[in-house]
ZADO-1210 file (C-alpha; in nm, 4 decimals, padded with zeros to 6 digits):
<atoms>
<atom x="09.0071" y="00.9686" z="17.8773" code="UNK" pos="1"/>
<atom x="08.8278" y="01.3019" z="17.8578" code="UNK" pos="2"/>
<atom x="08.4535" y="01.2957" z="17.8072" code="UNK" pos="3"/>
<atom x="08.3680" y="01.5275" z="17.5210" code="UNK" pos="4"/>
<atom x="08.0629" y="01.7531" z="17.5469" code="UNK" pos="5"/>
<atom x="07.7937" y="01.7839" z="17.2818" code="UNK" pos="6"/>
<atom x="07.6595" y="02.1264" z="17.1861" code="UNK" pos="7"/>
<atom x="07.3901" y="02.1229" z="17.4573" code="UNK" pos="8"/>
<atom x="07.6277" y="02.0232" z="17.7377" code="UNK" pos="9"/>
<atom x="07.8922" y="02.2736" z="17.6263" code="UNK" pos="10"/>
<atom x="07.6328" y="02.5509" z="17.6127" code="UNK" pos="11"/>
<atom x="07.5182" y="02.4608" z="17.9641" code="UNK" pos="12"/>
<atom x="07.8799" y="02.4763" z="18.0866" code="UNK" pos="13"/>
<atom x="07.9007" y="02.8279" z="17.9420" code="UNK" pos="14"/>
<atom x="07.5600" y="02.9378" z="18.0719" code="UNK" pos="15"/>
<atom x="07.4268" y="03.0128" z="17.7236" code="UNK" pos="16"/>
<atom x="07.1710" y="02.8556" z="17.4940" code="UNK" pos="17"/>
<atom x="07.2709" y="02.5827" z="17.2453" code="UNK" pos="18"/>
<atom x="07.1546" y="02.8107" z="16.9625" code="UNK" pos="19"/>
<atom x="07.3882" y="03.0877" z="17.0792" code="UNK" pos="20"/>
<atom x="07.6808" y="02.8447" z="17.0856" code="UNK" pos="21"/>
<atom x="07.5985" y="02.7278" z="16.7334" code="UNK" pos="22"/>
<atom x="07.5865" y="03.0902" z="16.6131" code="UNK" pos="23"/>
<atom x="07.9206" y="03.1641" z="16.7803" code="UNK" pos="24"/>
<atom x="08.0713" y="02.8580" z="16.6131" code="UNK" pos="25"/>
<atom x="07.9509" y="02.9714" z="16.2701" code="UNK" pos="26"/>
<atom x="08.0962" y="03.3194" z="16.3324" code="UNK" pos="27"/>
<atom x="08.4297" y="03.1881" z="16.4597" code="UNK" pos="28"/>
<atom x="08.3629" y="03.2963" z="16.8189" code="UNK" pos="29"/>
<atom x="08.3479" y="03.0840" z="17.1305" code="UNK" pos="30"/>
<atom x="08.5639" y="02.7958" z="17.2431" code="UNK" pos="31"/>
<atom x="08.7494" y="02.5693" z="17.0028" code="UNK" pos="32"/>
<atom x="08.5524" y="02.2618" z="16.8960" code="UNK" pos="33"/>
<atom x="08.6102" y="01.9217" z="16.7401" code="UNK" pos="34"/>
<atom x="08.4352" y="01.8285" z="16.4158" code="UNK" pos="35"/>
<atom x="08.3745" y="01.4528" z="16.3912" code="UNK" pos="36"/>
<atom x="08.3803" y="01.4096" z="16.0131" code="UNK" pos="37"/>
<atom x="08.3858" y="01.6305" z="15.7061" code="UNK" pos="38"/>
<atom x="08.0154" y="01.6595" z="15.6259" code="UNK" pos="39"/>
<atom x="07.8262" y="01.9714" z="15.7392" code="UNK" pos="40"/>
<atom x="07.5883" y="01.7376" z="15.9248" code="UNK" pos="41"/>
<atom x="07.8591" y="01.5552" z="16.1197" code="UNK" pos="42"/>
<atom x="07.8712" y="01.5988" z="16.4964" code="UNK" pos="43"/>
<atom x="08.0529" y="01.8751" z="16.6769" code="UNK" pos="44"/>
<atom x="08.1860" y="01.8186" z="17.0292" code="UNK" pos="45"/>
<atom x="08.3828" y="02.0231" z="17.2797" code="UNK" pos="46"/>
<atom x="08.6727" y="01.9302" z="17.5041" code="UNK" pos="47"/>
<atom x="08.5941" y="02.0606" z="17.8555" code="UNK" pos="48"/>
<atom x="08.9546" y="02.1874" z="17.8799" code="UNK" pos="49"/>
<atom x="08.8945" y="02.4108" z="17.5755" code="UNK" pos="50"/>
<atom x="08.5830" y="02.5544" z="17.7383" code="UNK" pos="51"/>
<atom x="08.7723" y="02.6260" z="18.0611" code="UNK" pos="52"/>
<atom x="09.0636" y="02.7838" z="17.8691" code="UNK" pos="53"/>
<atom x="08.8218" y="03.0025" z="17.6724" code="UNK" pos="54"/>
<atom x="08.6526" y="03.1179" z="17.9942" code="UNK" pos="55"/>
<atom x="08.9891" y="03.1818" z="18.1634" code="UNK" pos="56"/>
<atom x="09.0970" y="03.4030" z="17.8714" code="UNK" pos="57"/>
<atom x="08.7888" y="03.6152" z="17.9397" code="UNK" pos="58"/>
<atom x="08.8402" y="03.6653" z="18.3130" code="UNK" pos="59"/>
<atom x="08.8995" y="04.0294" z="18.4065" code="UNK" pos="60"/>
<atom x="08.9755" y="04.2301" z="18.7185" code="UNK" pos="61"/>
<atom x="08.7823" y="04.5385" z="18.6070" code="UNK" pos="62"/>
<atom x="08.5398" y="04.6529" z="18.3400" code="UNK" pos="63"/>
<atom x="08.8106" y="04.8665" z="18.1765" code="UNK" pos="64"/>
<atom x="09.0245" y="04.5527" z="18.1329" code="UNK" pos="65"/>
<atom x="08.7349" y="04.3852" z="17.9542" code="UNK" pos="66"/>
<atom x="08.7378" y="04.6403" z="17.6716" code="UNK" pos="67"/>
<atom x="09.0688" y="04.5227" z="17.5249" code="UNK" pos="68"/>
<atom x="09.0594" y="04.2947" z="17.2224" code="UNK" pos="69"/>
<atom x="09.1100" y="03.9256" z="17.2955" code="UNK" pos="70"/>
<atom x="09.1467" y="03.6301" z="17.0573" code="UNK" pos="71"/>
<atom x="08.8053" y="03.5053" z="16.9528" code="UNK" pos="72"/>
<atom x="08.6352" y="03.8417" z="16.9932" code="UNK" pos="73"/>
<atom x="08.5343" y="03.9717" z="16.6549" code="UNK" pos="74"/>
</atoms>
């Protein structure tokens, strides 16, 4: 069974602050997440595989490659 990451642990895995991850989530950026319930106050968790897939989609060989549009970049 995969251990799901809370917002703080997911942010640490990405090297960003928890606030930045929350902002990305609200803007539809960042890795896919799991919402545990339907209330706005219900927990949000991340599957580590989703974080790794999101990072892999943003791996580039050169700075010119990094200027192309990728899913999740808005």
